[in-house]
N, C-alpha and C positions, 0 to 999 in steps of 0.2 A: 669605773664603776663596773661590779660586779652583776652577773645574771640574776642574781635574786633582785636586786634593787630594779635592773632592766625589767623584769616580771611585775613588780610592784607598781612601777609606772605605767603599763600597760594595762593591767588589771585594772588599777584606778581610772585611767582615763575611759577605759570600755566602760565601768560602770558607772562613772557621769554621765556619758553618751546615754547605756540604757534609761537611767534615772530621767533624764531629760525627755525622753520619747514616751516613757509612762508616762510622766505626766502629762506630757500635750494628747494623750490618749486617752487618761482617764478625767479629762476637764470636764464639766458637768455641762459647760457652755459649747464645747466643740471636740465631739468626738467619732471615733473614726478607729479603723481597723483593717482586717483580712477575712477572710472567708473563704474555706476550702469548697468551690465546688466540686472538683474530681480530685482523685489522688494526685498529688504535686502541683494543684493549679489554685492558685489564690486570686481572688477579685478584691481590691482595696477599696474600700467606701468610705465615705463621710457622713457623719451623724450630728446632727445639732438643732437644737430646739425641741421642744413638746407641744403637744397637738395633735389635730389632724395631718397623717403624714402626706408627703408630696415628694414622689422621686422622680430622680432627674437623669435621663440618660444623654451622655455628649454622643456628639455624632462621629463619623470616620475617622479615626487616629485620633483624636481630641482625649481629654482628662476633665477629670473633676473642677479643675481651674476656672473654666471658662464659665462657668457657673458662679463666679464666685460674687457677683450683686443679686442673684437668686437667693444665694445662701444666707446673705446678710440682711435683706431684706423680709424672705418669708419666716427666715428663722424664731423670729420674733414672736410670731402665731402659730407657726406650723411645727412639725417634726419633719427636718428637710434632710434628705438620704439623695446623694450624688454618690455615682459609681465610676470607677475605672473599667473599662469592657476588657474581657480577657483579651491580651496584649496590646493593652493601651496603658500608660502612664505607669503606675505603680504596681500594677498587677502584673501576674506571670506571664512572660511573651512564652507561646506554644508553637512548637509545630503543627499542629493538630488544633480543627475547633475553629480556625480562622474563617469565619461563615456568619451570617443572622441565624441560621438555624441554632446553632451552640451557642451562641451570645443569648438566645431567648431564653433557652434552658440554663442557662449560668444566673439569666434573672430571676428567675422562678426560684432556683435556689437562694439567693441572696432575701428575696422576698419572704421568704419561709424562714430561713435563719434569724432573722428580724422581727419575724410575727408581725409584718405588716398586716392590716386589712382598713378597706374602704379608701384606697390608696389614690389618689389624682397622680395618675401617669404620666409623665412628660418626656417625649423624646426628642431628640433633634438631627436632623438630616435623616441619616442614616442608623440615628439610634431609634427612628419611628418603627424602621424594621425591625430591631431587637422587641420594641413594646408589641408591636402588630403579632410579631412571633410570639411574644408571650400569648397574647390571646389567643393565638392558634393553637396554642400546646395546652393552654390551661384555664381558657374562658376568661371570665370576668368577675367571677365570682368574687375576687378580693379588692376589685377595683368599686372607686366611687365615679371617677372619671378620667378622660383620655386626651391627651393634648399631642398634637403633632405639631413640632416646628420646622415649616417651610421645605417638603418633601409628598413628593405624589405616593400614593401607596404601589403605584405601578411606575417606576423610574424610566423604561424602555417601553416602547410601542410603535406597532406601525400604523394606527389605526386614527386616522385626522381628529382633531381636538383634542386628542388626550395629553394631558398634560406633564411633560416626559422632562428630563436630564437635559436634553440636546439631541441631537443630530447622531446619527450610530458613528459616522466618520469620525467625530468629534472625541466622544466616549472611546473609540478605539487608540483616539491619538493620545488622549489624556492617561488611560490606563498603559502605554509604552513608556511614559514617562516615569513612572513608577518602577521602573526597573533597578533603579541606581539611587544611593542619597541623595548625589546632587540633583539629579531628576526628580525625585520626590521636593524636594525643597522649593526647585524652583514650579513646581506647579501649585504647590502650596502658595507661597508667596503671590502668584500671580491670581490664584483664583481669592485670596486675602485682599487683595488690594482692588481686584475689578468686581465682584460679586458678593465677598462677605461682610463689607462695610460700604457706607457712602462716602464717607469725609476720608482725607487722606492719613493715612497711618505716620505714626511717628517710627521712626529706625527702632527705636525701642519696643514699640508695638507689635510692630511687622517681625520682630526678632521672636518675640513672645510666642505669637501666633504659627511660625514654623516649627519653632523648637516644640510647642505642644507633639505636632503630628510628626516630628522626629523621633520622637519615643517609639514608635512603632518601627521597626525595620522595612524594609523597601519590600520584602517579599511578604510581609503580613499585611501592608497599604495596598499591595495589587491584588492580593486574594479578596480581602474584604470589600474593594472597588469590584470586583467582578460578582461577587455573592451579592452585593446591594444593587447592581444594575440590574442582576437576571432574575431580582424578587418579583413578585405580584401579590399584595396584599389587599387586593380589591375587596374579598370576599369578607377577611376582617374590620376593612375601615365600613363595610356596608354592616357589619353585625354590630359593631358600635355606634355606628348612626342609628342604629332601631331599638338600641338596648340600652346605654349608658349618655350622661351628657359629655357632649365630645366636642374639641375644637383643634381647627387648625388655623396657624398664624403663618401667612404669605409673604414672601419678599416682595416689595413694591414691583419690580424688575418682570416678576410671574404673574401679575395680577391680571391680567386682559387674556391670559390663556388659563392661569390657575383657577381663578375663582369661578369662572360657567362651568368648568370642570366638575370641580368641586362642589357645586349648587344641583348640579346635574344629577351626579350619581350619589352624593349622601345631603339632602337636603333638609336631614333635622340637625347637620352639625355645624356649628358655628364656624362663621370665616372671619378673620380679621385681616386687614394687609397692615404692613408695618416696614419699614427701612430695607437694609441689605438682609443675606442670608445670617448674619449673624446679631441680629438686631435686638435679641435679648441681652446682651453685650454693650451694643453703641448705644440701643437708646433703651439703656435699662429702665429708668423709670417710668417710660409710657407701656413696655412690656411688662413690668409687673403692676401696673394699673389694670390691664389688659386681663392679666392672670387672676388677679386677686378678684376682680369683677365677677369675672366667669365663675370661680371657685366658691364665690359667693353666691350665686345664683342655684348650684349645683346642692346647698342646702336648705332651698325653700321645697 
């Protein structure tokens, strides 16, 4: 086989791959792509359905895939947008900007690029820090409502009665796990089995959850872990409490601390208790019903 024949085969294979990719991204029922948020940095997003927009932001090191059940459900009635934050999933892995201030600025560029208005903004876990950070930087003009899934706006505190991620020594221990790929995998696997879900995961499910996180390298995971733990968005949560329909969905293992804390500090914000940290995936029907009812109420 001569060089020209080799080239022709390579060219044909490449053309087929590009054609399949183009079809996938141009599909009227499931679109997506990349948005340049700064030179050399692209954010991957999925965009499906028509109607009032809902934008989901996954948590620490996780990707669009975790919201598969929400995409399938809400895209029947709404435009659903899900992002891979910077250094997550298919988005560009960067040396700089692995913090939730930058992630909030990236989110702003996504919202502007897609021209989203009257958005129901939903963050999960540290994804809430991105959504709160967006409110801090840009206000609430483009938002219809805000939902935080299972995170205190102040993950660390020495004040008695505050809802926090855990004792400082435990947080420090977790951070040091993230120095190596093996440590990151062990950390996420333990968290998945004991905090994220309430039932026993199958080996395939556990692999999928750990693999989600492993798409972000350990140095990214560690930087985001520290940035998240030292964030404080009490002011933004209180602003949302006073100005927009807002809701917190809290895992059952937090309820004794989280519910009194949230009701004391954010009296106008709806609070729901459900499942474990990843309740929207494990108990998707119930979660989707809660979110649907909340969104319906915002239209009144």
